[in-house]
C-alpha positions in Angstrom: 0.0 0.0 0.0 1.3 3.4 -0.9 0.9 6.6 1.1 -2.0 8.1 -0.8 -4.0 4.9 -0.6 -3.2 4.6 3.1 -4.5 8.1 3.8 -7.7 7.4 1.8 -8.3 4.3 3.8 -7.6 6.1 7.1 -10.2 8.7 6.1 -12.8 6.0 5.4 -12.1 4.4 8.8 -12.3 7.8 10.5 -15.9 8.2 9.3 -16.8 4.8 10.5 -15.2 5.4 13.9 -17.0 8.7 14.3 -20.3 6.9 13.7 -19.4 4.1 16.1 -18.4 6.6 18.8 -21.7 8.4 18.6 -23.5 5.1 19.0 -21.3 4.2 22.0 -21.8 7.6 23.6 -25.6 7.5 23.3 -26.0 3.8 24.3 -23.7 4.3 27.4 -23.0 0.6 27.7 -19.3 0.6 26.9 -16.3 2.9 27.1 -13.0 3.0 25.2 -9.4 3.3 26.6 -6.6 4.0 24.2 -3.0 3.7 25.6 -0.1 5.0 23.7 3.5 4.1 24.6 6.8 4.3 22.7 10.2 5.9 22.6 10.7 9.7 22.5 9.6 11.1 19.1 7.8 7.9 18.5 4.7 9.8 17.4 2.5 9.5 20.4 1.4 13.2 20.2 0.9 12.9 16.4 -1.1 9.7 16.6 -3.3 11.1 19.4 -4.0 14.3 17.5 -4.9 12.2 14.5 -7.4 10.2 16.5 -8.8 13.3 18.1 -9.4 14.7 14.6 -12.2 12.2 14.0 -13.7 11.9 17.5 -16.1 14.2 19.3 -14.0 16.2 21.7 -16.7 16.5 24.4 -16.6 12.7 24.9 -12.8 12.4 25.0 -10.2 13.0 27.7 -6.5 12.9 27.2 -4.1 12.3 30.2 -0.3 12.3 30.2 1.4 10.5 33.0 4.7 12.1 33.8 7.0 11.9 36.9 4.8 11.3 39.9 4.1 14.2 42.2 4.9 13.9 45.9 1.3 13.1 46.7 1.1 10.5 43.9 4.3 8.8 45.0 2.9 8.5 48.5 0.2 6.1 47.2 0.3 2.9 45.2 1.4 3.3 41.6 -2.1 2.9 40.2 -3.7 5.5 42.5 -3.2 8.3 40.0 -4.4 6.3 37.1 -7.7 4.9 38.2 -9.6 8.3 38.2 -8.8 8.8 34.6 -10.5 5.6 33.3 -13.4 6.4 31.0 -17.0 6.3 32.2 -19.7 4.6 30.2 -20.0 6.2 26.7 -16.7 8.0 27.1 -13.2 7.7 25.7 -9.9 8.1 27.6 -6.6 8.5 25.9 -3.3 7.9 27.8 -0.2 9.6 26.5 2.2 7.3 28.3 0.5 5.5 31.1 0.8 3.2 34.1 3.4 1.2 32.1 6.0 3.9 32.9 6.1 2.3 36.3 7.6 -0.9 34.8 9.7 0.9 32.2 11.4 4.0 33.6 11.5 2.6 37.0 13.2 -0.6 35.7 15.7 1.1 33.4 16.9 3.7 35.9 16.7 1.4 38.9 14.4 3.7 40.8 13.0 0.9 42.8 14.2 -2.6 43.8 13.4 -5.3 41.3 11.3 -7.2 43.8 8.8 -4.3 43.8 8.5 -3.5 40.1 8.5 -7.1 39.1 5.2 -7.7 40.9 3.6 -4.8 39.0 3.0 -6.8 35.8 0.4 -8.9 37.6 -1.1 -5.9 39.3 -1.4 -4.1 35.9 -3.2 -7.2 34.4 -5.6 -7.2 37.3 -6.2 -3.5 37.0 -7.0 -3.8 33.2 -9.2 -6.9 33.8 -11.2 -4.8 36.3 -11.6 -2.0 33.7 -12.6 -4.5 31.1 -15.2 -6.1 33.5 -16.8 -2.6 33.5 -17.2 -2.9 29.7 -14.2 -0.8 28.9 -12.7 -1.7 25.5 -9.0 -1.5 25.9 -6.5 -0.9 23.1 -2.8 -0.4 23.8 -0.4 0.8 21.1 3.4 0.6 21.2 4.6 2.9 18.5 7.9 1.5 17.3 10.5 3.5 15.5 14.1 2.7 14.8 16.9 4.3 16.7 18.1 5.9 13.4 14.7 7.3 12.8 14.6 8.7 16.3 17.9 10.5 15.8 16.7 12.0 12.5 13.5 13.3 14.2 15.4 14.8 17.0 17.8 16.6 14.6 14.9 17.8 12.5 13.2 19.2 15.6 16.4 21.0 16.5 16.6 22.6 13.0 13.0 23.7 12.9 12.4 27.1 14.6 8.7 26.3 15.1 9.3 22.9 16.6 12.4 23.6 18.6 10.4 24.4 21.7 9.9 20.6 22.0 13.7 20.1 22.4 14.7 18.4 25.6 18.2 17.5 26.7 16.6 14.5 28.4 15.6 13.0 25.1 19.2 12.7 24.1 20.2 11.4 27.5 17.5 8.7 27.3 18.8 7.5 24.0 21.8 6.2 25.8 19.5 3.7 27.4 17.9 2.5 24.1 18.8 -1.1 24.5 17.6 -1.2 28.1 14.3 0.3 27.2 13.8 -2.2 24.4 14.3 -5.0 26.8 11.9 -3.4 29.3 9.3 -3.0 26.6 9.7 -6.6 25.4 9.0 -7.9 28.9 6.1 -5.5 29.7 4.4 -6.1 26.3 4.7 -9.9 26.6 3.6 -10.1 30.2 0.7 -7.6 29.9 -0.8 -8.5 26.5 -4.0 -10.3 27.3 -7.2 -11.2 25.4 -9.1 -8.3 27.2 -6.2 -5.8 26.8 -3.9 -6.7 24.0 -0.9 -4.8 22.9 -0.5 -3.8 19.3 2.9 -3.1 17.9 2.7 -0.4 15.3 5.6 0.3 12.9 5.7 4.0 13.2 8.7 5.1 11.1 6.0 6.2 8.5 3.4 8.5 10.1 0.7 7.7 7.5 1.1 4.0 8.2 1.0 4.6 11.9 -2.3 6.5 11.6 -3.8 3.8 9.4 -2.8 1.0 11.8 -4.3 2.8 14.8 -7.5 3.6 13.0 -7.9 0.0 11.8 -7.4 -1.3 15.3 -10.0 1.1 16.8 -12.6 0.3 14.1 -12.0 -3.4 14.5 -12.5 -3.2 18.2 -15.7 -1.1 18.1 -17.4 -2.6 15.1 -18.7 -5.8 16.8 -20.7 -3.7 19.2 -22.6 -1.7 16.5 -25.6 -4.0 16.6 -25.8 -4.0 20.4 -25.6 -0.2 20.6 -28.1 0.3 17.8 -30.6 -2.0 19.6 -30.1 -0.1 22.8 -30.8 3.2 21.1 -33.9 1.8 19.5 -35.2 0.7 22.9 -34.3 4.1 24.4 -36.1 5.8 21.5 -39.2 3.7 21.9 -39.3 4.5 25.7 -38.9 8.2 25.0 -41.7 8.2 22.4 -44.0 6.4 24.8 -43.3 8.9 27.5 -44.0 11.8 25.1 -47.2 10.2 23.9 -48.4 9.7 27.5 -47.6 13.3 28.3 -49.5 14.6 25.4 -52.5 12.4 26.3 -52.5 13.7 29.8 -52.3 17.3 28.5 -55.5 17.1 26.4 
């Protein structure tokens, strides 16, 4: 598939996802959680912006999980995450997520291994709990090569408009590339379940990244179209009956 064809396909999927989102929002039987992880410059912001371009903003909430605050660090590592799970009909997007607590923590030895090693099972239990509340969970690892990352960092440095994104820490973290890849391999293998699977997205090409994400979202929501439509028909019937009863009483 070439770039032009891929973008046309993404546009088609975007229309379908917009329709499915409206059904999900009105039916209020399910919610959607989108988790984006990946190396610096991997395209998390770009992918999220693309997703938001075909979703209704009032039903979406995006949260970025950075270094824990003092209050957050005084609780268990999922304490700060739970409040951001989506309610029925809503969509939550995580730009980095609870997985930082088995990635950064591991790579930089911020906690003893005996602590972060137990977190894989806790994460699976947490996601199972969310899924039991009818949350559709999609987790995307946006994979770029180390060479591609360097090119993107240098391009950012040379662009006066995008230079504000520059961070010395991005270059420092590159020194731990191999350690991060190992940490990701373990996290993705241990925490990819039937209810909350990981999807590895080749993200060197942005148009392909966007297509892969759109396809995954559409594939996950499509099976519920009939259920949501049936619920809306039932709600519509009840609303009409209430209106007819009101009109009858008003005569």
